[in-house]
PyMOL commands that place a pseudoatom at each C-alpha (Angstrom):
pseudoatom trace, name=CA, resn=UNK, resi=1, chain=A, elem=C, hetatm=0, pos=[472.247, 133.620, 164.975]
pseudoatom trace, name=CA, resn=UNK, resi=2, chain=A, elem=C, hetatm=0, pos=[474.402, 135.242, 167.632]
pseudoatom trace, name=CA, resn=UNK, resi=3, chain=A, elem=C, hetatm=0, pos=[476.042, 133.925, 170.795]
pseudoatom trace, name=CA, resn=UNK, resi=4, chain=A, elem=C, hetatm=0, pos=[472.900, 134.598, 172.865]
pseudoatom trace, name=CA, resn=UNK, resi=5, chain=A, elem=C, hetatm=0, pos=[470.726, 132.581, 170.460]
pseudoatom trace, name=CA, resn=UNK, resi=6, chain=A, elem=C, hetatm=0, pos=[473.268, 129.753, 170.677]
pseudoatom trace, name=CA, resn=UNK, resi=7, chain=A, elem=C, hetatm=0, pos=[473.243, 130.009, 174.486]
pseudoatom trace, name=CA, resn=UNK, resi=8, chain=A, elem=C, hetatm=0, pos=[469.437, 129.850, 174.506]
pseudoatom trace, name=CA, resn=UNK, resi=9, chain=A, elem=C, hetatm=0, pos=[469.445, 126.802, 172.237]
pseudoatom trace, name=CA, resn=UNK, resi=10, chain=A, elem=C, hetatm=0, pos=[472.124, 125.027, 174.280]
pseudoatom trace, name=CA, resn=UNK, resi=11, chain=A, elem=C, hetatm=0, pos=[470.264, 125.706, 177.527]
pseudoatom trace, name=CA, resn=UNK, resi=12, chain=A, elem=C, hetatm=0, pos=[466.960, 124.472, 176.116]
pseudoatom trace, name=CA, resn=UNK, resi=13, chain=A, elem=C, hetatm=0, pos=[468.613, 121.354, 174.691]
pseudoatom trace, name=CA, resn=UNK, resi=14, chain=A, elem=C, hetatm=0, pos=[469.915, 120.603, 178.191]
pseudoatom trace, name=CA, resn=UNK, resi=15, chain=A, elem=C, hetatm=0, pos=[466.587, 121.326, 179.916]
pseudoatom trace, name=CA, resn=UNK, resi=16, chain=A, elem=C, hetatm=0, pos=[463.440, 122.255, 178.012]
pseudoatom trace, name=CA, resn=UNK, resi=17, chain=A, elem=C, hetatm=0, pos=[461.580, 122.816, 181.296]
pseudoatom trace, name=CA, resn=UNK, resi=18, chain=A, elem=C, hetatm=0, pos=[463.521, 125.991, 182.119]
pseudoatom trace, name=CA, resn=UNK, resi=19, chain=A, elem=C, hetatm=0, pos=[461.261, 128.914, 182.902]
pseudoatom trace, name=CA, resn=UNK, resi=20, chain=A, elem=C, hetatm=0, pos=[461.800, 132.149, 181.003]
pseudoatom trace, name=CA, resn=UNK, resi=21, chain=A, elem=C, hetatm=0, pos=[463.223, 133.643, 184.210]
pseudoatom trace, name=CA, resn=UNK, resi=22, chain=A, elem=C, hetatm=0, pos=[465.743, 130.807, 184.571]
pseudoatom trace, name=CA, resn=UNK, resi=23, chain=A, elem=C, hetatm=0, pos=[466.646, 130.905, 180.896]
pseudoatom trace, name=CA, resn=UNK, resi=24, chain=A, elem=C, hetatm=0, pos=[467.081, 134.683, 180.862]
pseudoatom trace, name=CA, resn=UNK, resi=25, chain=A, elem=C, hetatm=0, pos=[469.410, 134.469, 183.883]
pseudoatom trace, name=CA, resn=UNK, resi=26, chain=A, elem=C, hetatm=0, pos=[471.512, 131.778, 182.183]
pseudoatom trace, name=CA, resn=UNK, resi=27, chain=A, elem=C, hetatm=0, pos=[471.940, 133.758, 178.972]
pseudoatom trace, name=CA, resn=UNK, resi=28, chain=A, elem=C, hetatm=0, pos=[472.176, 137.236, 180.500]
pseudoatom trace, name=CA, resn=UNK, resi=29, chain=A, elem=C, hetatm=0, pos=[469.027, 138.857, 179.062]
pseudoatom trace, name=CA, resn=UNK, resi=30, chain=A, elem=C, hetatm=0, pos=[465.902, 140.391, 180.487]
pseudoatom trace, name=CA, resn=UNK, resi=31, chain=A, elem=C, hetatm=0, pos=[462.907, 138.051, 180.648]
pseudoatom trace, name=CA, resn=UNK, resi=32, chain=A, elem=C, hetatm=0, pos=[461.030, 139.882, 177.904]
pseudoatom trace, name=CA, resn=UNK, resi=33, chain=A, elem=C, hetatm=0, pos=[464.029, 140.002, 175.544]
pseudoatom trace, name=CA, resn=UNK, resi=34, chain=A, elem=C, hetatm=0, pos=[464.723, 136.325, 176.175]
pseudoatom trace, name=CA, resn=UNK, resi=35, chain=A, elem=C, hetatm=0, pos=[461.073, 135.373, 175.564]
pseudoatom trace, name=CA, resn=UNK, resi=36, chain=A, elem=C, hetatm=0, pos=[461.048, 137.333, 172.277]
pseudoatom trace, name=CA, resn=UNK, resi=37, chain=A, elem=C, hetatm=0, pos=[464.136, 135.465, 171.098]
pseudoatom trace, name=CA, resn=UNK, resi=38, chain=A, elem=C, hetatm=0, pos=[462.647, 132.081, 172.022]
pseudoatom trace, name=CA, resn=UNK, resi=39, chain=A, elem=C, hetatm=0, pos=[459.427, 132.955, 170.181]
pseudoatom trace, name=CA, resn=UNK, resi=40, chain=A, elem=C, hetatm=0, pos=[461.420, 134.027, 167.100]
pseudoatom trace, name=CA, resn=UNK, resi=41, chain=A, elem=C, hetatm=0, pos=[463.461, 130.802, 167.167]
pseudoatom trace, name=CA, resn=UNK, resi=42, chain=A, elem=C, hetatm=0, pos=[460.182, 128.860, 167.325]
pseudoatom trace, name=CA, resn=UNK, resi=43, chain=A, elem=C, hetatm=0, pos=[458.594, 130.881, 164.499]
pseudoatom trace, name=CA, resn=UNK, resi=44, chain=A, elem=C, hetatm=0, pos=[461.678, 130.323, 162.311]
pseudoatom trace, name=CA, resn=UNK, resi=45, chain=A, elem=C, hetatm=0, pos=[461.469, 126.584, 162.985]
pseudoatom trace, name=CA, resn=UNK, resi=46, chain=A, elem=C, hetatm=0, pos=[464.872, 126.440, 164.687]
pseudoatom trace, name=CA, resn=UNK, resi=47, chain=A, elem=C, hetatm=0, pos=[463.074, 125.141, 167.788]
pseudoatom trace, name=CA, resn=UNK, resi=48, chain=A, elem=C, hetatm=0, pos=[460.848, 122.420, 166.423]
pseudoatom trace, name=CA, resn=UNK, resi=49, chain=A, elem=C, hetatm=0, pos=[459.438, 121.027, 169.661]
pseudoatom trace, name=CA, resn=UNK, resi=50, chain=A, elem=C, hetatm=0, pos=[460.041, 120.770, 173.366]
pseudoatom trace, name=CA, resn=UNK, resi=51, chain=A, elem=C, hetatm=0, pos=[459.875, 117.201, 174.579]
pseudoatom trace, name=CA, resn=UNK, resi=52, chain=A, elem=C, hetatm=0, pos=[460.516, 114.985, 177.568]
pseudoatom trace, name=CA, resn=UNK, resi=53, chain=A, elem=C, hetatm=0, pos=[463.050, 112.215, 177.017]
pseudoatom trace, name=CA, resn=UNK, resi=54, chain=A, elem=C, hetatm=0, pos=[462.038, 108.920, 178.563]
pseudoatom trace, name=CA, resn=UNK, resi=55, chain=A, elem=C, hetatm=0, pos=[464.326, 106.100, 179.701]
pseudoatom trace, name=CA, resn=UNK, resi=56, chain=A, elem=C, hetatm=0, pos=[463.585, 103.257, 177.277]
pseudoatom trace, name=CA, resn=UNK, resi=57, chain=A, elem=C, hetatm=0, pos=[464.915, 100.509, 179.561]
pseudoatom trace, name=CA, resn=UNK, resi=58, chain=A, elem=C, hetatm=0, pos=[462.835, 101.626, 182.541]
pseudoatom trace, name=CA, resn=UNK, resi=59, chain=A, elem=C, hetatm=0, pos=[459.850, 101.325, 180.206]
pseudoatom trace, name=CA, resn=UNK, resi=60, chain=A, elem=C, hetatm=0, pos=[460.759, 97.767, 179.240]
pseudoatom trace, name=CA, resn=UNK, resi=61, chain=A, elem=C, hetatm=0, pos=[462.086, 98.640, 175.775]
pseudoatom trace, name=CA, resn=UNK, resi=62, chain=A, elem=C, hetatm=0, pos=[465.313, 96.734, 176.311]
pseudoatom trace, name=CA, resn=UNK, resi=63, chain=A, elem=C, hetatm=0, pos=[466.351, 96.056, 172.734]
pseudoatom trace, name=CA, resn=UNK, resi=64, chain=A, elem=C, hetatm=0, pos=[467.487, 98.627, 170.170]
pseudoatom trace, name=CA, resn=UNK, resi=65, chain=A, elem=C, hetatm=0, pos=[467.504, 97.287, 166.628]
pseudoatom trace, name=CA, resn=UNK, resi=66, chain=A, elem=C, hetatm=0, pos=[469.133, 98.754, 163.525]
pseudoatom trace, name=CA, resn=UNK, resi=67, chain=A, elem=C, hetatm=0, pos=[467.684, 97.289, 160.329]
pseudoatom trace, name=CA, resn=UNK, resi=68, chain=A, elem=C, hetatm=0, pos=[469.397, 97.869, 156.995]
pseudoatom trace, name=CA, resn=UNK, resi=69, chain=A, elem=C, hetatm=0, pos=[466.783, 97.619, 154.246]
pseudoatom trace, name=CA, resn=UNK, resi=70, chain=A, elem=C, hetatm=0, pos=[467.417, 96.949, 150.591]
pseudoatom trace, name=CA, resn=UNK, resi=71, chain=A, elem=C, hetatm=0, pos=[464.773, 96.965, 147.879]
pseudoatom trace, name=CA, resn=UNK, resi=72, chain=A, elem=C, hetatm=0, pos=[464.760, 96.304, 144.167]
pseudoatom trace, name=CA, resn=UNK, resi=73, chain=A, elem=C, hetatm=0, pos=[461.697, 98.492, 143.743]
pseudoatom trace, name=CA, resn=UNK, resi=74, chain=A, elem=C, hetatm=0, pos=[462.265, 102.237, 143.515]
pseudoatom trace, name=CA, resn=UNK, resi=75, chain=A, elem=C, hetatm=0, pos=[458.835, 103.509, 142.526]
pseudoatom trace, name=CA, resn=UNK, resi=76, chain=A, elem=C, hetatm=0, pos=[456.685, 106.232, 144.022]
pseudoatom trace, name=CA, resn=UNK, resi=77, chain=A, elem=C, hetatm=0, pos=[453.993, 103.651, 144.853]
pseudoatom trace, name=CA, resn=UNK, resi=78, chain=A, elem=C, hetatm=0, pos=[456.450, 101.404, 146.720]
pseudoatom trace, name=CA, resn=UNK, resi=79, chain=A, elem=C, hetatm=0, pos=[457.869, 104.377, 148.616]
pseudoatom trace, name=CA, resn=UNK, resi=80, chain=A, elem=C, hetatm=0, pos=[454.357, 105.543, 149.597]
pseudoatom trace, name=CA, resn=UNK, resi=81, chain=A, elem=C, hetatm=0, pos=[453.565, 102.080, 151.028]
pseudoatom trace, name=CA, resn=UNK, resi=82, chain=A, elem=C, hetatm=0, pos=[456.936, 101.899, 152.818]
pseudoatom trace, name=CA, resn=UNK, resi=83, chain=A, elem=C, hetatm=0, pos=[456.525, 105.423, 154.204]
pseudoatom trace, name=CA, resn=UNK, resi=84, chain=A, elem=C, hetatm=0, pos=[453.007, 104.675, 155.461]
pseudoatom trace, name=CA, resn=UNK, resi=85, chain=A, elem=C, hetatm=0, pos=[454.179, 101.444, 157.074]
pseudoatom trace, name=CA, resn=UNK, resi=86, chain=A, elem=C, hetatm=0, pos=[457.194, 102.808, 158.969]
pseudoatom trace, name=CA, resn=UNK, resi=87, chain=A, elem=C, hetatm=0, pos=[455.459, 105.996, 160.107]
pseudoatom trace, name=CA, resn=UNK, resi=88, chain=A, elem=C, hetatm=0, pos=[452.594, 103.920, 161.536]
pseudoatom trace, name=CA, resn=UNK, resi=89, chain=A, elem=C, hetatm=0, pos=[454.884, 101.603, 163.523]
pseudoatom trace, name=CA, resn=UNK, resi=90, chain=A, elem=C, hetatm=0, pos=[455.247, 102.983, 167.064]
pseudoatom trace, name=CA, resn=UNK, resi=91, chain=A, elem=C, hetatm=0, pos=[458.462, 101.042, 167.714]
pseudoatom trace, name=CA, resn=UNK, resi=92, chain=A, elem=C, hetatm=0, pos=[460.223, 102.664, 164.752]
pseudoatom trace, name=CA, resn=UNK, resi=93, chain=A, elem=C, hetatm=0, pos=[462.124, 105.667, 166.077]
pseudoatom trace, name=CA, resn=UNK, resi=94, chain=A, elem=C, hetatm=0, pos=[464.065, 106.738, 162.981]
pseudoatom trace, name=CA, resn=UNK, resi=95, chain=A, elem=C, hetatm=0, pos=[464.114, 105.956, 159.282]
pseudoatom trace, name=CA, resn=UNK, resi=96, chain=A, elem=C, hetatm=0, pos=[466.837, 107.246, 156.975]
pseudoatom trace, name=CA, resn=UNK, resi=97, chain=A, elem=C, hetatm=0, pos=[467.073, 106.935, 153.191]
pseudoatom trace, name=CA, resn=UNK, resi=98, chain=A, elem=C, hetatm=0, pos=[470.716, 106.284, 152.383]
pseudoatom trace, name=CA, resn=UNK, resi=99, chain=A, elem=C, hetatm=0, pos=[473.114, 106.432, 149.499]
pseudoatom trace, name=CA, resn=UNK, resi=100, chain=A, elem=C, hetatm=0, pos=[475.183, 103.354, 148.692]
pseudoatom trace, name=CA, resn=UNK, resi=101, chain=A, elem=C, hetatm=0, pos=[474.309, 99.674, 148.973]
pseudoatom trace, name=CA, resn=UNK, resi=102, chain=A, elem=C, hetatm=0, pos=[471.707, 100.099, 151.720]
pseudoatom trace, name=CA, resn=UNK, resi=103, chain=A, elem=C, hetatm=0, pos=[468.496, 101.898, 150.754]
pseudoatom trace, name=CA, resn=UNK, resi=104, chain=A, elem=C, hetatm=0, pos=[467.032, 102.587, 154.222]
pseudoatom trace, name=CA, resn=UNK, resi=105, chain=A, elem=C, hetatm=0, pos=[468.201, 102.351, 157.811]
pseudoatom trace, name=CA, resn=UNK, resi=106, chain=A, elem=C, hetatm=0, pos=[465.637, 101.885, 160.558]
pseudoatom trace, name=CA, resn=UNK, resi=107, chain=A, elem=C, hetatm=0, pos=[466.225, 102.314, 164.288]
pseudoatom trace, name=CA, resn=UNK, resi=108, chain=A, elem=C, hetatm=0, pos=[463.574, 100.642, 166.406]
pseudoatom trace, name=CA, resn=UNK, resi=109, chain=A, elem=C, hetatm=0, pos=[463.126, 99.915, 170.099]
pseudoatom trace, name=CA, resn=UNK, resi=110, chain=A, elem=C, hetatm=0, pos=[461.304, 96.804, 171.278]
pseudoatom trace, name=CA, resn=UNK, resi=111, chain=A, elem=C, hetatm=0, pos=[460.920, 94.911, 174.542]
pseudoatom trace, name=CA, resn=UNK, resi=112, chain=A, elem=C, hetatm=0, pos=[462.585, 91.716, 173.344]
pseudoatom trace, name=CA, resn=UNK, resi=113, chain=A, elem=C, hetatm=0, pos=[463.532, 89.493, 170.410]
pseudoatom trace, name=CA, resn=UNK, resi=114, chain=A, elem=C, hetatm=0, pos=[459.999, 88.116, 170.052]
pseudoatom trace, name=CA, resn=UNK, resi=115, chain=A, elem=C, hetatm=0, pos=[458.680, 91.670, 169.643]
pseudoatom trace, name=CA, resn=UNK, resi=116, chain=A, elem=C, hetatm=0, pos=[461.309, 92.387, 167.004]
pseudoatom trace, name=CA, resn=UNK, resi=117, chain=A, elem=C, hetatm=0, pos=[460.327, 89.198, 165.159]
pseudoatom trace, name=CA, resn=UNK, resi=118, chain=A, elem=C, hetatm=0, pos=[456.684, 90.357, 165.142]
pseudoatom trace, name=CA, resn=UNK, resi=119, chain=A, elem=C, hetatm=0, pos=[457.785, 93.751, 163.822]
pseudoatom trace, name=CA, resn=UNK, resi=120, chain=A, elem=C, hetatm=0, pos=[459.886, 92.079, 161.114]
pseudoatom trace, name=CA, resn=UNK, resi=121, chain=A, elem=C, hetatm=0, pos=[456.987, 89.868, 160.021]
pseudoatom trace, name=CA, resn=UNK, resi=122, chain=A, elem=C, hetatm=0, pos=[454.703, 92.897, 159.858]
pseudoatom trace, name=CA, resn=UNK, resi=123, chain=A, elem=C, hetatm=0, pos=[457.195, 94.767, 157.658]
pseudoatom trace, name=CA, resn=UNK, resi=124, chain=A, elem=C, hetatm=0, pos=[457.696, 91.953, 155.152]
pseudoatom trace, name=CA, resn=UNK, resi=125, chain=A, elem=C, hetatm=0, pos=[453.933, 91.312, 154.979]
pseudoatom trace, name=CA, resn=UNK, resi=126, chain=A, elem=C, hetatm=0, pos=[453.166, 94.943, 154.087]
pseudoatom trace, name=CA, resn=UNK, resi=127, chain=A, elem=C, hetatm=0, pos=[456.003, 95.898, 151.728]
pseudoatom trace, name=CA, resn=UNK, resi=128, chain=A, elem=C, hetatm=0, pos=[458.158, 93.914, 149.308]
pseudoatom trace, name=CA, resn=UNK, resi=129, chain=A, elem=C, hetatm=0, pos=[461.689, 94.061, 150.723]
pseudoatom trace, name=CA, resn=UNK, resi=130, chain=A, elem=C, hetatm=0, pos=[464.678, 92.505, 148.959]
pseudoatom trace, name=CA, resn=UNK, resi=131, chain=A, elem=C, hetatm=0, pos=[466.822, 92.227, 152.087]
pseudoatom trace, name=CA, resn=UNK, resi=132, chain=A, elem=C, hetatm=0, pos=[466.479, 93.075, 155.772]
pseudoatom trace, name=CA, resn=UNK, resi=133, chain=A, elem=C, hetatm=0, pos=[469.682, 92.809, 157.785]
pseudoatom trace, name=CA, resn=UNK, resi=134, chain=A, elem=C, hetatm=0, pos=[469.283, 93.661, 161.458]
pseudoatom trace, name=CA, resn=UNK, resi=135, chain=A, elem=C, hetatm=0, pos=[471.837, 94.301, 164.169]
pseudoatom trace, name=CA, resn=UNK, resi=136, chain=A, elem=C, hetatm=0, pos=[471.097, 94.534, 167.865]
pseudoatom trace, name=CA, resn=UNK, resi=137, chain=A, elem=C, hetatm=0, pos=[472.712, 97.075, 170.154]
pseudoatom trace, name=CA, resn=UNK, resi=138, chain=A, elem=C, hetatm=0, pos=[474.578, 95.398, 172.972]
pseudoatom trace, name=CA, resn=UNK, resi=139, chain=A, elem=C, hetatm=0, pos=[475.595, 98.620, 174.736]
pseudoatom trace, name=CA, resn=UNK, resi=140, chain=A, elem=C, hetatm=0, pos=[474.974, 102.315, 174.224]
pseudoatom trace, name=CA, resn=UNK, resi=141, chain=A, elem=C, hetatm=0, pos=[478.312, 104.101, 174.414]
pseudoatom trace, name=CA, resn=UNK, resi=142, chain=A, elem=C, hetatm=0, pos=[476.959, 107.571, 173.656]
pseudoatom trace, name=CA, resn=UNK, resi=143, chain=A, elem=C, hetatm=0, pos=[473.447, 108.858, 173.160]
pseudoatom trace, name=CA, resn=UNK, resi=144, chain=A, elem=C, hetatm=0, pos=[472.441, 112.476, 172.883]
pseudoatom trace, name=CA, resn=UNK, resi=145, chain=A, elem=C, hetatm=0, pos=[469.660, 114.464, 171.348]
pseudoatom trace, name=CA, resn=UNK, resi=146, chain=A, elem=C, hetatm=0, pos=[471.584, 117.747, 171.647]
pseudoatom trace, name=CA, resn=UNK, resi=147, chain=A, elem=C, hetatm=0, pos=[472.729, 119.078, 168.286]
pseudoatom trace, name=CA, resn=UNK, resi=148, chain=A, elem=C, hetatm=0, pos=[476.202, 120.638, 168.060]
pseudoatom trace, name=CA, resn=UNK, resi=149, chain=A, elem=C, hetatm=0, pos=[475.997, 124.412, 167.684]
pseudoatom trace, name=CA, resn=UNK, resi=150, chain=A, elem=C, hetatm=0, pos=[479.676, 125.419, 167.698]
pseudoatom trace, name=CA, resn=UNK, resi=151, chain=A, elem=C, hetatm=0, pos=[479.752, 125.705, 163.890]
pseudoatom trace, name=CA, resn=UNK, resi=152, chain=A, elem=C, hetatm=0, pos=[477.139, 128.507, 163.816]
pseudoatom trace, name=CA, resn=UNK, resi=153, chain=A, elem=C, hetatm=0, pos=[478.611, 131.867, 162.931]
pseudoatom trace, name=CA, resn=UNK, resi=154, chain=A, elem=C, hetatm=0, pos=[477.728, 134.904, 165.013]
pseudoatom trace, name=CA, resn=UNK, resi=155, chain=A, elem=C, hetatm=0, pos=[476.020, 137.789, 163.275]
for i in range(1, 155): cmd.bond("trace and resi %d" % i, "trace and resi %d" % (i + 1))
show_as sticks, trace
zoom trace
């Protein structure tokens, strides 16, 4: 990973719609050399996908919910049911398995409190959960999907 790869990644994180010509100009490479690097970064899995970020509030998804999940059951069968449930729920944006007192952290987006209550009832009906403690985001101070790349060493 050299400075040009980092520049390509930073530019694509800012705007995935850049054409190869625009990207090559930004990073100082010919179009063909730039395209080869992008293809290699995709083949290596460094670039996992190119997506369009939507504004959740303009789509009526006004409530972001963080649910801390605790369970007393730590079996493969329970995890398979939990995994199937959360991956099938469209409102669930992220699920993290944690160390410490909390077993899982879920980030979900829903239109309103009633929708969250329906989601909660669906979760507890499908999987045995010891405790679900949810917090509701009142304001987003910072939100980014861009990963920091400054720590990458140049070849």
